[in-house]
Structures are given as structure tokens and as C-alpha cells.
N, C-alpha and C positions, 0 to 999 in steps of 0.2 A: 339629345339636345337639351340644354338647360334653358329655363325661361325666367324672366324678370318682370316684376310689376312696373308698369310705366308710370312713374311719379306716384301720385295719390289717386290715380284713376282705378278702374276695375279691369284694365286692359293688361294682358300678359303677352309679352313679346319674346321671341327667341333671342338668346344672347348673341347670336350671329344674325346680322341683317344684310340682305342683298342690296348692294348699291347698283344703280342702274344707269349712271350718267353716260355710259358708252353706247347704250342702245340707240340706234339711229345714226351713228357716226362711225365708230370703230366696229360696232356689231350690227349685222343685218337683223331684220325682224325674226328670221328663222333661227339665227344664233341666240337672239334674246329669248325666244320662246323656249329653247333648249335649256338655257340658264335658269329660267324661272321654274321649269319642270324639275330640274336637278335640285334646286333649292328646296322645293316642296318635298321632294323625295328624301331630303336630309333633315326634314322637320323644321326648316326655316320658315317661319310664318310672317316675317317682317320684311317688307320691301320699302326702300327709300328712293324717292324721285323728286322732281321739281319742275315748275313751268320753264325754268331756264334751260333744262337739258334737251338736247344732247350738248356735250362739251367737246370743243370749245364753243362758247356762246356765239351765235350768229343768227341773223334773221331767217335764214333758210331752214334751220333745224330747231328753232325754239319750239317747245311743246312736243317734239317728235317722240321723245322717250315716253311721255304720258300716253300718247296715241298708241304706241306699240304695246304698252302694258294693258291699255283698254281693249285692244284687239285680242290679247291673250286671255283676258277675263271673259270676253264674249265667246271665244273659241273653246276654252277649257271648262268654263262654268265654275271656276274655282275662286271667284271673288270672295265668297264667305270664308275661305281658308286663310285669307291674307289680311294682315294689318298693314294698310297702305299709308305711307307718310309722303306728303308733298310739301312744297314751299312756295311762298310768294316772294318775288324779288324785292330787295330793299331799294333804297334810293339809287337811281341809275340813269345815265344818259343813253342807254340802249333803247332807241325810240321804237323798236319793233314790238314792244310789249303793250304800251298804251297809246302809241301815236304821239308821245311827248315824253318828257322826263317822267320816269316811274317813281312813285312815292308810296309811302305806307299810309295813305289817307283811306278813309272809309270807302270812297268811291272806287279807288284803285284796287283795294283788297276785294271788294265785291266783284269787280270785273275779272280779277285774277281767278277767284275760286270758281266762277261760272265757267271760265275756259277750262280749268283743270278738271272739273266734274264732267264736262262734255267729252274731253279727250280721254279720260279714264273710263268712260262709259259706266259711271256709278252715280248713285244719288247721295253718297256721303264719303268723306275722307276721314280716316281714323285719327291721324295726327297731322295737323296743319301748322306749319312752321314759318316764321319770318326768316328768310334766307340770310339776310344781313341787315344791320340797323339803318334807319333813315338818317341818323345823325353822323357827324364826323367822329370816327373811332379808329383806333389802331388795330385793323383786322387784315386778313388775307396776306399775312407775312410782312405787313408794314412794320416799320421800326417801332419798338415798344416804348414810345414816348407820346405824351399828350400834353399840349399846353395852350389849347384854344377852344373856347366854347362859344357858339353862336346859336343860342336857342331859338332866335327869331327865324332862322333858316331851316328849322327842323319840324317835321310832323311829330307832335308830342306822342310819347309812348301811350299816354292815356287814351288818345283817339284810336291808335292801333289796337290796343288791348280791348277797348270797348267794342270795336267792330268784331274782333275775333270772338269775344264773349257772346255777341249776338248770333254769330254763326253756329256756336254750340247750342244755344237755346233753340235755334231753328232746325236743328237736327242735320245740318249740312256737314258738321265737324263733330267728332267725338272728344278730341283733346287738342290742346295747342302747345306749341313749343317755340324756342328761339334757336338761332344758329349763328355762328360766328359772332357771339356776343361776349361782352366784357363783364367783370364783376359788378360794376356800377349798373349796367343795363339789367342784369338778372335781379339785382337788389330792387331796382325801380319797378320791374314787373311784379315782383312778390309784394312790395309795399302797396302798390295800387290794388292788387287783388285783396289784400288783407283789409285795407282801409275803405275800399269802395265796392267790395263785393263782386269784382270782376272774376272771370274764369282764371284759374291758377295754371301757370305754365307747368308742364309735366316733364320737360326734358330740355337739354342744351346740346345741340349738335355742333361740336367744334372739332378742329383737327387735333389729333393726339397720337403720338408715337414715341419711340425711343429717342428721336432727335427733335421732337416738338413737344415739350412737357410744360409749356406755359400754363396749361389748364390747372396744374397743381398749385400755382401761386394765386390763390383767391377763389377760383371757381370750384375746385374740388370740395372745399368746405361747405359751400352752398349745396352741392350735390348730396353730401352726407348728412348735413344738418336739416336741410329743407326738402329732401326727397325730390330733387330735380336732377336726375342722373344724366350722365354723359352718354350721348350717342356719338361714339368716336369715329370720325372719318379720317381717311388717309393713314391707316395704321402702318402701312408700308412706306410712308413718306413718298407718295406718288411713284412707288415701285423701286425707289432707291434701296430700301432695306431688304429687298429680295436678292440683291447682289447682281441684278441683271445689267446695271450700268457700271459695274466695277471696272476699274482700270481703263475707263474711256470707252467701254463697249457700247454699241448703239444698235440694239436688236431691231430688225425690220418690223414695221407695224406697231412698234412701241409708241407710247404717247409722246415721248421726247423726240423720237425720229419724225413723227408726223407733224407735231405742232410746236416743238421747241419752246415750251411754256413753263419749265420747271426749275428755273434758276434759284429759287429760294432754298433749295437743298444742295447747292453747289458751292457754298462757301468753304474755305479751307478748314474751318472748325468742324462743319458738318461732315465733310468727306473723311476727315481724320477720325472722328467719332465712329462713323460707320465701319471703317476698317477695323477698329478695336472691337466693335460688336460682331463683325464677321469672325474674328479670331476667337472671341468668347463663345460664339455658337459652336464653332468647330471643336473647341475644347470640351464642350458639354455633349457632343454627339448630336447636335441639332443642325438643321438647315437654317440659314439666315431668316427665311420666312417663318419658320416655326418659332424662333426666338422672338421675333418682332410681334407676331400675332399673340403668342402666349403671354407676353408682357402686358399687352393691352387687356386681354381677357382676365388677367390676374388682379387688376386694379378694382378695389371695392366700389369706387364711385362710377364705374362703367355699367350702364344699363344694357347696352348692346354695342357690338363692334361691327361697323359697316365695312364689308369687304366688297371689292369690285374685281372684275376679271374681263379679259377679252377672249378667253377660250374656256371650254369646259374643263380642260386639264388644269388651268390656273385656278378656276373656281373650286374644283375638288381638292387641290393642294391647299388652298386657303382654308376651306372648311375643316380639313384634317388638321391643319396647323393650329386652329382655334381650340382643338381638344387637347393639345399638349399641356401637361402640367409642369411648371418650372420646379426644379429642386430647390431646397433651401439655399444651397450654394449659389 
């Protein structure tokens, strides 16, 4: 396993990160424990979670993933071997988080981290991330256009960053990061850190794959110039790039079969591109999964590649695929 430095911190993370959002919904605690054991056995020291998880988000399961990880920490005694990343939800009308609209205010962030620490059964979180912005922004597959600003309706990034910085000073958090963020948002976080002495963001967790390369248009330059590397999520485009949904197939227990939430990758352009990638992989003697994972691992701006699975077999296949080196061709 190779390791990367997390931003400008002193934290080294494995270049493969275990994504955990299926724990407590698609995966039982026993299955989740087996996945975490397997990850450690393969020298993966980086686990990513969120107060939002399990997915899909609902009142009955929010925080369940963190609880399962916390139970594993208690049972295994391996907390010290893991760099654990979690997230605070952005602006949301999901009322089960704070009993009202969730915001990235100081009070809400404080409430969020107290809950995460309790569920994770730990007294610190290594990387604490803003899951998505408080402001209106084109994220989560929204159309890539933006023509309206209403700063009066936003919690200022300055307040959010000030609170996160205090958490670092108090020892509750070692490093901070953003997720589902835009170039303007990353620039603002870095500007405020430089001008006002706030803690510096160490990472950007955004979607990135062969069929979602918007990170390259603006954010990649920040990663390489300012040491805020990408934690790439959804490297298989929610499973589509594995080929398991090819030609209309719908595997039992797959996320699409269970939740039907994945339309962002079903446009004619995306499906056409995927078919060409499948042909390319076959021509190079690779599986579709190997091509997709190796592509993400090959990018210089990627600090770690977040892989997820609902079975040990899938997890092992993904770990193996991440070690594939692409030829020059």
C-alpha cells in the first residue's frame, strides 16, 4: 500500500480509503466488521464516514454507520491504527439532525461533532469535513450553471471555518476538509486561512471518475498548487463503471435495485461513454473495474481514492484494481 500526506498536515493516509456509507443499511454490523478487518489487513489506514450515513439518508438510520465503526473500535481495539474521517451535514431540511433546518453555524457544528464523537466512541476525529456547502451551489449532479447569489441567506464560510479551527485547537479534530465544494468555495477557505489565521483545509472530497471529471476544471489546480488533494469518491460512478448495470441489468441487492437513486449516470452521453470505456478495458486486458480504479489512482491530484463495497469479494476486487498500473497507451 502506498501512502500520501494529507494536505500540509503531518498525517499520512493510505492511497486507498474505505468508504462506509453502506454500513447499517446494505451491510449488517457483522459484514461491516469483516470489511474493516479486511481493509486493515490490506494496510488501508483511512476510513471515511459521515453523520449522514447510512445511505440513503433517513431518520431511522442517520448516524448508524458511525455507531457501527465505534462498536468495531471498541471490540477490536484498533482505533489507533485508523485515520478516521467524518463529516457534518451542510444546509438541509432533513429535520432529524438538529430538530430544524441544519446549517453550518457554530452551534450546529458543535452539536454535530459531539454526536459523531459519541457514536464513534472516540475523543477525536482525524479529519472533519463539511459534507456540502451552506450556500446555494451547483453540487450533487446539479446542472453546471450558477446565476444567483443571496449572501443574506447563507452562514458565512468565515463562521464555519472559525468553528472548525476552534475544534482543532481544542484537540477534538486533527485536520479539516471540505466536500462537494466548488473552486470559489475552496478559494474562500484558503483566503480566510491565509488572511485571518484560521486552520487550513487539508483536502477536498468530491466525486471523480472516468465519467465525472469536472474536478479537473478548476479544482485540480488548487490541489496541486495549494496542497489540498482530492479524496475521490464514487470512482466507479455508483457502480456503473464496474459494468454491472450494462445492457439494463439490475443485480439483486444493488443500490439501484434497492433505492433507484442513480439517474445522474443514465444520460445517453454517459451510457455511450461507458460502453466505449468497457471496450477500451477489454482491449487492454483489464476489467472495467480495473480501468476505472486505476485511472483515479493515476491522477497526481488524488490524495486517496474512496472505495465502497457491499461484499468482501467486491472490496477485495476494488483493492486489487487500485494497484493496477495503466500502460502509456
